[in-house]
C-alpha positions in Angstrom: -79.2 68.3 -41.2 -79.1 68.6 -44.5 -78.4 65.5 -46.6 -77.6 65.7 -49.9 -78.0 62.6 -52.2 -75.9 62.5 -55.2 -77.0 59.8 -58.0 -73.9 58.7 -60.0 -75.1 57.5 -63.9 -72.1 55.1 -65.4 -70.8 57.1 -68.4 -70.0 55.0 -71.2 -66.8 55.1 -72.2 -65.6 57.0 -74.9 -65.0 55.6 -78.3 -60.9 55.5 -79.2 -59.8 57.7 -82.0 -60.6 56.5 -85.3 -57.8 55.8 -87.3 -57.1 57.8 -90.4 -57.9 55.3 -93.3 -56.0 54.8 -96.7 -55.9 58.0 -98.5 -58.4 57.9 -101.5 -56.9 61.1 -103.6 -60.2 62.6 -103.5 -59.1 65.7 -104.1 -58.0 64.3 -107.5 -61.4 63.1 -107.8 -62.7 66.5 -107.7 -60.2 68.3 -110.5 -61.0 65.0 -113.0 -64.7 66.1 -112.4 -64.1 69.7 -113.5 -62.6 68.6 -116.3 -64.7 67.7 -119.3 -65.4 64.2 -120.3 -62.4 62.1 -120.9 -60.0 64.6 -120.0 -57.2 64.0 -117.5 -54.9 65.9 -114.7 -51.9 67.1 -116.6 -48.3 67.9 -114.9 -46.0 70.3 -114.8 -42.6 70.4 -114.9 -41.0 73.0 -113.2 -38.6 75.4 -116.0 -35.8 75.6 -113.9 -35.4 72.2 -111.3 -37.5 69.9 -113.7 -40.1 68.6 -110.5 -43.8 68.7 -111.0 -45.1 71.8 -109.5 -48.7 73.0 -108.5 -51.7 70.7 -106.7 -51.6 68.4 -109.3 -48.2 67.7 -108.4 -49.7 67.0 -104.9 -52.4 65.1 -106.0 -49.6 62.6 -108.4 -47.7 62.0 -105.2 -50.7 60.7 -103.4 -51.7 58.7 -106.1 -48.4 56.8 -106.6 -48.7 55.7 -103.1 -52.3 54.7 -103.7 -50.6 52.6 -106.9 -47.8 50.8 -105.0 -49.8 50.1 -102.2 -52.5 48.3 -104.2 -50.6 47.0 -107.1 -46.9 46.6 -106.9 -45.4 43.4 -105.7 -42.6 43.5 -102.3 -40.8 40.4 -103.7 -38.0 43.2 -105.1 -36.3 44.2 -102.6 -34.3 47.0 -104.9 -36.3 49.7 -107.8 -34.2 48.5 -109.9 -34.8 44.9 -109.7 -38.4 45.5 -110.0 -39.1 44.5 -114.2 -40.3 46.2 -116.4 -43.1 45.3 -117.0 -44.5 45.6 -113.3 -43.1 49.2 -113.9 -45.0 49.7 -117.4 -48.3 48.4 -115.3 -47.9 50.9 -112.8 -47.8 53.6 -115.1 -51.1 52.4 -117.1 -52.7 52.6 -113.8 -51.7 56.1 -112.8 -53.1 56.8 -117.2 -56.2 56.5 -115.4 -56.0 59.5 -113.8 -53.3 61.7 -115.4 -51.9 62.7 -118.4 -48.6 60.8 -118.9 -45.9 62.0 -121.5 -44.7 58.4 -122.3 -42.9 59.3 -125.0 -41.0 62.4 -123.3 -38.1 61.0 -121.7 -37.1 63.7 -119.1 -41.0 63.6 -118.5 -41.2 60.2 -118.0 -37.8 60.5 -115.6 -40.1 62.5 -113.5 -42.5 60.1 -113.1 -39.9 57.0 -112.1 -38.4 58.8 -109.7 -41.8 59.8 -107.6 -43.2 56.1 -108.6 -39.9 55.1 -106.5 -40.5 57.5 -104.0 -43.9 56.4 -102.8 -41.9 52.8 -103.3 -39.5 53.4 -100.7 -41.2 55.6 -98.4 -44.3 52.5 -98.7 -41.7 50.1 -97.7 -40.4 51.6 -94.9 -43.8 52.5 -93.3 -43.9 48.7 -93.4 -40.9 47.9 -91.9 -42.1 50.5 -89.3 -44.6 48.3 -88.5 -42.7 45.5 -88.4 -40.3 46.9 -86.1 -43.3 48.1 -83.3 -44.3 44.5 -83.4 -41.2 42.5 -82.4 -39.8 42.3 -85.6 -36.2 42.4 -84.2 -36.6 40.5 -81.0 -39.9 38.3 -82.1 -40.3 37.9 -85.8 -42.9 35.0 -85.6 -45.2 37.2 -83.7 -44.4 40.4 -86.0 -44.9 37.7 -89.1 -48.7 37.0 -87.6 -49.4 40.8 -87.7 -49.5 41.8 -91.1 -50.0 45.7 -91.1 -53.9 45.9 -92.6 -53.3 48.1 -96.1 -50.6 45.6 -97.4 -51.0 44.3 -100.4 -51.7 40.3 -99.2 -49.7 38.0 -96.9 -47.9 37.1 -99.5 -45.9 40.0 -99.8 -45.9 40.6 -96.3 -44.4 36.9 -96.1 -41.7 38.1 -98.7 -41.0 41.2 -96.5 -40.2 39.5 -93.8 -38.3 37.0 -95.1 -36.3 39.9 -96.3 -36.1 41.8 -93.2 -35.2 38.6 -90.9 -31.9 37.9 -92.8 -28.5 39.2 -91.4 -27.9 40.9 -93.6 -30.8 43.0 -93.8 -30.6 43.7 -90.5 -26.8 44.7 -90.3 -27.5 47.0 -92.9 -30.8 48.5 -91.4 -29.0 48.9 -87.4 -25.9 50.9 -89.7 -28.7 53.0 -90.9 -30.3 53.5 -88.1 -27.0 54.6 -86.3 -25.9 56.9 -89.4 -29.6 58.7 -88.9 -28.7 59.3 -85.5 -25.6 61.0 -86.1 -27.7 63.7 -88.7 -27.4 67.5 -86.6 -29.8 68.7 -89.6 -33.1 67.3 -90.2 -35.3 67.9 -93.2 -37.7 70.1 -92.5 -39.4 70.1 -95.8 -42.4 67.7 -95.3 -43.7 66.1 -98.3 -43.8 68.9 -100.9 -40.6 68.9 -103.4 -37.9 72.2 -103.5 -39.4 72.6 -106.8 -42.8 73.1 -105.2 -42.6 74.9 -101.9 -40.6 77.2 -104.6 -44.0 77.2 -106.8 -46.5 78.1 -104.2 -43.8 81.3 -102.5 -46.3 84.4 -103.2 -45.0 86.1 -106.0 -43.2 83.3 -108.1 -44.4 81.9 -111.0 -43.1 79.2 -112.9 
């Protein structure tokens, strides 16, 4: 009779999958590295839809998200209520990498629209995190678990105060119900319609 002995070796536990860290907009960094000293990335408006197009449009959207997360206070709960001096500060941060035509009213309207969109997205991401951590059923627990990339504890407290309001809760419940009725959902991703059009084969702005 042959007896075979097997040696069992404890296998090290596999590391949990790494979570994606905050974007550093490395694409914009590489673009700047290839430009002459002191030059900034230019933004191009489409001639028909007037949306920003090209690779710089994607880089700009990413930069707007970074600027909002790092510099925009969250104690204002509508975009129109944010003071002009705060918005000007956001523009100045963006001008570190991008050539903003501050004297061009139409151009700056689209800059403002892009920053506004990223502001809404950032708040939406923070709100979803609050809900996943018990915001609706245990708000004190959710308050104690600030999202890691929230700008400050003060911002998080302001947001929690706002989300805990009965008026806000009713509004959010209604919006969730409305979204649940949607038959057709957008599949366009983060690119604007004008930028999708720009990237179609054979199309030129």
